[in-house]
N, C-alpha and C positions, 0 to 999 in steps of 0.2 A: 063564621068561626074564625079566619084568615087575620081580623081585625082586631081580634082582643088580645088582648094581654094578658096572657097566661103565666103564674108565678108560682115555682118551684117550692115543694114546702116539705121538708128530711128530719128524720129523727136518725137516730144511734144507738146504736147496739154497739159496746166495744169489749172487747171480750180481752183481757188480763191473766198471764199464766203469774201464778205468785211466787217467788222468791223464798220458797219453801226446800230442805232437804228431802222430803220426803212428799210421799203425794196425800192426797185430801184424806186418806178413807184406811192407808196400808203403811207398810212401811219402805216401799219399793222407792228407788232412789228417783227424785225427781227431775238428774242430770240432763241436759237437750244431747241428742244424738243415741250413740249407743246401737247394734248390731239387732239388725227387727227380732222385736218380740225376746229382747234381754233381758226387758227390764218389766216385767209382769208375776205375779204370784196368783194362788188362786184368786184373793180378794179383791182387786182393781179388776180380773177376766170374767168377774160375775159367774164363778162356779158356785151350786149349791150348796147351800147349809155352812158359805161364810158371814162374818159379820164385819160390820163399820167401826171404827176408829176412829173419832174427829179429830185431827192436827189441829193442836190450841195455835198451832205456829199464824195457820192460815185465815184464823178468828183475828189472832190480833192483828192482821195485813190488813183483813178489809176494814177495822176499826178505823186504822189509819188513812184506806183510803177515804173514808168516810169521813173524818178530820179535815183532809184538804181539800174538800169537794165541799163543805160545809152541809154536809147532812145531818139529818137526826139520826141518831144511833138507837138502836130497838132493843130495851132491856130483856124480851120475850123473843127467842127466831124458832120457826120450825122449818122441816125440812117435808119437802114435796118431792114425789116421783114424777118424771115428765115422760111418759111412754110413747114412741116412736120405735121402728122397725128397718134399723139402717146394720149395715153389718159393721162401721167402726163403734156400736156401741153392744158389747155383748151381752147385756141384760137385758136389750129391747126396753129398756128403760134409764134413764139421766137424772141423777140426787141432785137437785134443784132449791129454789124457794122462790114461790111465787107468791103466796100471801102475809108469806112473813118474812121479808127481807131483812137482813144486817141494819141495811143503811136506808135514808128514802128522803124524798124532798129537798133536797141541796142543789146545789149553781154552782157553777164556773163562773169569769167572769172575763173576757175574749177582748181585743181588740183588732180591729181589721179597717182598713183604708177609711170605711164609712163611720168610722170613730169603736165606742166600746158599748159591749152588749153580755148579757146576763143570761146567759143558757141554761135553762133549769134540767137538774137533773132530779127524774121520775124515783130509782130509785138503782143502789148499787146489791148486787146479790152474791152468794157466795153457790159456786155449783163446781161439779165433775167435770172434766174435760172427755171429750170421745177420741177415740184411736185416729188412725189416719189411712185412707185406701189410699191405692198408687195402681194407677188406669195407665200406665204408662208400659209396662214390659212388657203388655202382649195383647193383642187384640180380641183374645178369645175371653182371658178373666182379667180380674183385678185382686190386687193384693193387700195382707190386714195387716197392718204393724201397730200395735196394741200398748207402745212404750207410753205413749201421751195420754194412754186413755188412766182415767182418774187422776189427772195430776190439777191441780190447787187452782181453782178459774173463779175471776171475780168477773161479773158481767153490768158494766156499768151502763143504766139506760137511759136515756135523753128524753124532754118530751120534744115533740113535733116544731124546736123555736129558728128552723135554718133555714134561709130560703134562698142564699148564697153558695158556691164553692169555696168562698173564699173563709166565710164562715165556718164552714165544716173544716177547714184541714187545719184553721186556727184552735180551732175545739181541740183536736184530735192532738197536735204538735204541743199545746198547753198540758191536757192530760197527760201526753207519754211524759214530759217533765218533770211532772209532777209527784206522779210515781217514780218515778226514776228518781228525786230526790229523796221519797218518802220510803226509799229504799222497799218495794211495796211489787213493782218488776222493773226488768231489767230493762224494757222495750226495745227490745230488737224484732221488730217487725218481720225482718227477714227471715229469723228464724219460729215464727207465727208464735211468738209471746206476747203479739199483741196486734188482735186482728177487729178489723169493724166489719159491722155490716150497716148500709146505708138503707131505709126505707124512705120512698120517693115517691109525692107525686105532683100532679101539676092542676091548677083550676084557673079559672081566672079571680081576679084578685075580690075578695069579698065572697066569692064563693065556698059551698062546703069543698070539703076536700076531695079528691078527684082519688079516683082507683088506683092502690098501692101498688109499686113492687117494689121489693126487697132483694137486697144485690151482696151476696156472701162473699163474707169471708176474704174482703180486701187487705192486703199484704204490705200498702207504703203507702206514704201521701202522693205520689203520682197516679199511683191506679186507683185510688178513692176517687182525683180530680178527674182522669180519664173514662172511668165508670159513672160517673154523677153524670159530665156532659153529654154523653152517648145517649143517657135515659134521657135527660132533658130532650134532643134529639128528636129519640123513637117517639117520647110521648105524645113532643108539640106535632108531629108529622100524623099518627093517629089521629087526636083530635080532629087539627086543622081539614084531614080526609073524611071527619066521621066513622073512623074503624073503631070497633071492639079493643079498649083494653081488659086487659083480667089480668083478675090479683095471682100474683107470683111471687116463688121464691128463683130467681138469678145467679150466675154467675156470668164474672168478668174474666175474659180471658185478654191474657197481656199483650199475646201474641198480636191480635187484628182491632184491638182495641173495642170490641163491641161485648156486650152479657148475652148471653143465652137461658132463654127457660130451662130450671131442671123439676120443678113441680108446681101444683099449684100451691099458691101462700095457704097454712092453715091458719087455723084460728085458734083458742086457746080451749076451746070444748075439744078439737081432734085430737088433745094429746093425753087426756082422760090423767088431768092431776090429781093426785089424790095424795094427803099426808104418809110419811115414808113410816110403815112400825116398826124398823129396827133402829133410828134414830134418836138419842130424845130431846124432846126440845130443848134449845142454847138458851143459858139465864145468865146475864150481863150483870154485874155489882158493879157498882156506883166507884168505888176502887179499883178494880179490875180497870172501867174504864180511866181514871184519872192517871193510873198508870200508865196506859198504854197512850193515850194524851200528851203526856209530858217528854213520851220518846219521840216526838215527830220533832224532826228538825225544821230546818228555817229553811221557806217555801224561797221562791226563786222571785216572785215578787216584793217580797220583804227584803232581800237580800240585793235586788236593785233598789228599792229606794235608801238603802242603808249607804249603799256605795255612792250614790247621789248625791245624798242629803248630808252626808257624813262626812264623806270622803271627798268630794267633789271632782269624783270620776265622771266625765262627759255621759250622755243616758247611750251614745256609740255603744263606746267602751263596754259601758254596765250591760247591757244587752250583749255582748258579745260574751260577759263573763257568764254572764246568769242562765246563757242558753246553751251550757253543753258544764253537766254538774261531775264532770271532774277539774273543768278547768277552774271553775269554780271554787270547788275545795283547794287545787293546787293553790290558787291566789290565796284561800282562808288561811292554810297552812304556809306559806310565805311571811305572811305578815306575821306569824308568831317569832318570827327571825326580827323582821324590821317593819314594825307597826308608825314606826313616825313617817313613813314617807309614802303610803298607799299608793298616790298617781304613780311614783316612779316605777313601784314594782308593778302596778297593771299595764303601764306603757310598753317597759320590756317584754312584759310576757307576750301584749299585742304584734308588738315591732319584730320582736326575736326568737320567742318560744314558739309564734306559730310559725312564721315563715321558717323556721327549722320543719315541723311536722307538714307545712304544706310542701315541702321539698322534697319530702318524705328521705329525710335524714334519720330520724325520730318519729315515736309514735307517742301519741299522748299517753296511751294506757300501757307503758312499759317504756317511761323514760329512765335511763342510767344515773340520772341522778336524784334527792332528794329536793323535795318545795323548800325546804329549808336550807340547802346549800344554796336552792335561783334567790332564797330571800338574801344570805351574806353577801354573795355577788352584788347584787344590786346596793346593799349598804357598804360596803368597799368602794364601789363607784360613786357614790353619792355622799360618802361624808370623807373622801381626799382619803383614800387609805392605797388608789391605784387611779390611776386614768379612766374617767365613764369613757374614752374611747377604747379604752383595751377591755373593755365588757363583756365585747361581741368576741373578742376571740378568746377571752375564758371559757365564754361559754359552749363554745366549736370543741374544743379541748375538753370540755365535761361532757359533750354528748360523743365524742369520741371516745375517749377515755373512762367516762364514768368516776377522776378521781375529783377529789374536793377541791373547791375555790381557790384555797390556800395553797394546796398544792403545787397546783399552775402557775399561781402567781410566784412563788417560791423558787420554782425550778426558770420561769421566766424574767425575773427580777423585775415585776412591775411594780412589787411595793414604794411607794414615792416615801424620801427619806428626807424634805426637807432640810438641803444643805443651803443654808441662805449664802454662805460668802461664795459655793459655785455660780449661786441664783447672778448674782450683783457681775460676778467676774463675767461670767457669759450674754449677759444683758451688756455689758460694755463694748464686748466684743463686737454684738450686733447694731451695736448702733454709732458704732465705729467705722464700721463693714458695709453699711447702706445709708449713707450720708444722703441721699437724696429724698427718703421718705422721711427722713427723720425732718428735714425741713419743709416736706410738704406739710408735714403734723407740726410742727411751730409754725405754720403760714395759716393752719385751721383747718387742712383737711381731715378730717374725725378719720375717713373710714381707712387712713393707711393703718389705722392703729392696730388692725385686724392683722396685717400682713406682717409688721414686725413682730407681733404678740405668734405668729404660729411658726417664724424662724425660731424665736426661744422656747416655745414652746418643743421644737422638734430634736433641738440641740441640748434641752433640759430633760429628757423624758426620765418621769421617774423619780427625779431630783429635787421635785417641789411643785405645788398646787398650785391648779392655773389661776387661787387666790391671791397668790403670793408671787408667783409671775407676774400678774395684772399690776398689784400693787405697785412692785418695783419696776417694772418698766414704765407704770407712769410717773412716778417718784422722779427715774433719770431722766424721762426725758422732758420733764419741766422746771429738772435742774440747774 
């Protein structure tokens, strides 16, 4: 077996908490955090006699998720109870969808170093989240916090189409970005709003799939990478040594980079699925679907194509813009103020705005100035209202004071006034005081023109545009 090449095959189950104000079947707050068990009611705590009321917003958001992942949307959906007995699930069952999910048969296209690939999505279904168990408070007992219980959750289930870590990470990052753009999920993996389960097996190429392990609740791309790499190592070692592998659910430890068995992996019949008797089937009309489809915003791939093909922005810059929803929305809003030169707006965002973010001077999520004011600043610089070299200084002041760019330009006297008489007088002085460079220029040494232009700009700061200074200087030198 040691000489046989083993191919990993993986499928993903990605859980995303929806951006709703309340939980899926009750009115409890869906906001993250809060004191333990302070956002619970008899309904989401599974008290006997309580009845669920479906959250309409959750239905709208899963349809959006299906739209951006090219899924078929079921017109009739029903609910199932999935029975299992864990302390984080007070009712001893989870309301979910097995047989009639809202979304099915979709796909997402990803890009890796090997090229483009289409990842098939088996289904996306709506369900309630479980509570959270806390194990590190005592060696003798665990604590249960049910604030997260019954939160609105969608589960995106892929086909086993992945064979490399790079493919898995590319898919997770793209799905997270699409759900962010569509306002489906906030994507905060560190808060558990997006969690990934990886099903993995290894087998020789062309052979049936091997024994499967499921790694649960991975909440960062780094953890996904490390968990898969360890499982590939663990499976390979066992297969090469002829040791048995068992179908298991496993957890990953960030501390030591290894996975550990939690329990034997269940099959569908172990959960004893049956239709939920308290929730009627969900029937979706064509008019309802059309309204929801129309509310889906432009996705990053389409924005990327528009930036490159229509605005002339480089692919590398377009990737930076579209790779962050906040940044892309900021760019779009700035263009409403100065649409004539999108390349200039993009360049100033990437070279100056992001530089200040990276230096820790400002936060992209809490900018002290608006995108409209940022667009105005770029417009002032590129329409010769102020010198472009002063744009950095104005932005620095905007970042520290929150003032509008026109206020700062007024205070610092940065407006270009176009005093043509002063321009000619100053340039005459520059020519008179620099006879050697002037003579070199007249003898054909064009490079000294930049020196003379610099001297004139320095003396005429704010009195004329660079174009007027250049034109006047050339005329004087040739006269």
